[in-house]
N, C-alpha and C positions, 0 to 999 in steps of 0.2 A: 179715554185711550190712548194714547197717541200709534198710528201707525208704522210698523216695521217695514222699510221699504226694497225691495226686489235687492239689490246691491246689499244692505243690510245681515243681511238673512242669510244669503251666500255666505259675509264673509264671517257673519258667528258661528257659520254651520263648519266654516273650513276650519274654525280653531277648535270649535268643539273635537273634529276629526283626528285635527293633528294633535291633541293631549292623548288622546286614547293613544294612538297608533305611536307615537313618539315614546310611552310612558312604555308598551309592549316589547316593542321593537327596536326601541334606539334610533335615534337619527336615520344612520348608516344603514340602519334591515326596512328604511318606512321609504316608500317611492311618493312621485308627484302623482302617480296614477291611481296608486290605493288610500291618496289622500280622496281623492279627485272624487273616485267611488264611493267614500264612507260619506261625505260629503253633498254627494252625489249634485255635483257639478263638472262642466267644463274644467278639462285637465289646464285650460290656456286660462284661466280665473285664478286659479295660483299666484300666476306671477303677475295678472292686473292686479291683485290685492292686494299681495307682500311681493311681490318683485322676486318670486323664486322661493323654493322648499327651506333654505335658510330663514328668510327672513320671516315666514310665518312657524317656522321654528322660535325666532327671537322674540317675534309679537307676543305668543304663550306666554312665555319666559319675564317680559317686560312688564307684562298687563298684570299679574299675576306679584310680579316684585314691588310694582307699586302700590300696589293694595295691601300687599302685608307690608311695607315700610309705613305708610298713611297709619296705618294699626299701630304701629308702634310707635310713632311718634307721640300719638294721641295721649296713649298710657304712660311712656317715658319722657315724657317732655322734659328737658332741660330746665325750661323755662319757668316749671315749676317743683323746684327743689323737693325731695319727701324729708319733711320735718320730723320725723316719729319712727319708731319701731313699727308699730301698729301700721302706718299709712303705706310703710317700705313693705311689709306683708301684703297687703293689698295690692297693691300695685304689681309685684312680685306674679301674686295670683291671677292678675288678670293677664298678665304676659304670657303666661305661663298656659290660658286657659286656652290665650287666643293662637297661639300656635300652635297647640295638641288639634282646638277646633279646624283649625284649615287644614291639618292634613288630612282631617279623618273626611272635610268639605271638598278637596281637592288631592285625593291621594295620587293623582296619574301626574299633576304638575309637578304634587313636591317631589313623583320618584323622577320625573325629568330633575328637578335641582338638584336631587344628593348625585342623582350620576353624572351630568356637569363636573361637580366639584369631583368625585372619585377621579375621574378623568383630566385634571385640571383647566376645567375650563376651557377648553376649545371653542367653542362657540358663541359665548358671551362675555367674554371677561371686562367689557366695560357695564352690562347692563346687571353684574352681578356686583360689580364693583358699588354701582349708585345705587342699589335698591339693596340685595341683603345684606352684603358688606358693611352697608350704612345701621341695619335694623343691629348686628353686632354691635357698632359702635356703640349709637344708643343704648343696650343694656351694659357695657364698657362704661362709658361714662355716667348711669343711673348707678352703678356699684362705686364708682369714684365721686359723684357727690356724696352719698350712703356715709363713705369714707370719711369724706373731710368736715361730717356733721357729726362726727362717731358713732356712725349707727352700723358701722360693720369695720371689724380688725384690722389697723395698719400694717399688720403682717401679711392681709391679703391681697392677694395678687389679680387686680379686677378683671385683665383679658384672661386668665387661665381661670376666672370665678366662673366669667363668660362661656369659656371655652366646655367648662362642667355643665351649666345649664343646658349650653343646645345639645349638646353631646347625649344626656339624659331623656331629653325629649325625643330624639332621632331614634336612641335605645327601645322606649318604650316600643316604637312603629314594627322596628326592625326585628325586633325577639318576638311579635305579639301570635305566630302561629305555634312558636313553642309554650308561649304561655296559654295559648287555649288549649294545646295539644296536651299538656304535662299539668296545668295547672285551674284551667277549666276557667278563664279569665279571658277579655281580650277588649282592646282598648275603643272599641266598638259599640263598648255598652255605655250608656251614658254614667250611669253610677259609678263603672268600673274608672271612669275614664276624672270622672269628680276628683276619687278617691286619688286618681295618683298623681292628678295636678294637686293636691291639699297634702298629700304626703311631701312631694318633692319642694315643694315650698318650707314645709316646717322645718326638712333636712338643711336646705340652705340658711333660714333664719336661726336653729333651733340649735340646731344640731343633733347626731346622735347620742354621745354620752348625755347623762344623767347629771 
């Protein structure tokens, strides 16, 4: 097993501290001193590794965005157009499951992205456009490609369909405390998570009416 050197350990510790504090307190509510204390390193190392607090903040989200984009491109690749209704369902299911699992695995980073969007991207407009917006565009292209092959009705607006799908996934997490309180369900439960993903894909592919 390759050894991790001290600078890399410090960098990783700062990234881990950053996602926890930025998610909890926001960018303005987090100080460099607090970041260094949680990472157990000297304050000067924030500037050394990331050129300051904003650089650390951006590094967290850029790394997250690139990982998520790579997954979306693998699943929705335009180089492999959908050829059947069943394939469309399968790839949509993979995409929805990936999105849900990443929210569960990285709740702090997901919260940071959502807060940035709510604040009109004050610090990461370039990162957002290069990664998270590209995920959205990949989904739009997926729906448009399916339309050209007669798998999605021509009247469906691909951009709005993408908005609805992203919105449904986001709402699963925002409403999770209420779901747990009133219905005894939580997205943290793997069985409920699988059911939620399956139902969402069914709604998109089959609709609600009989």
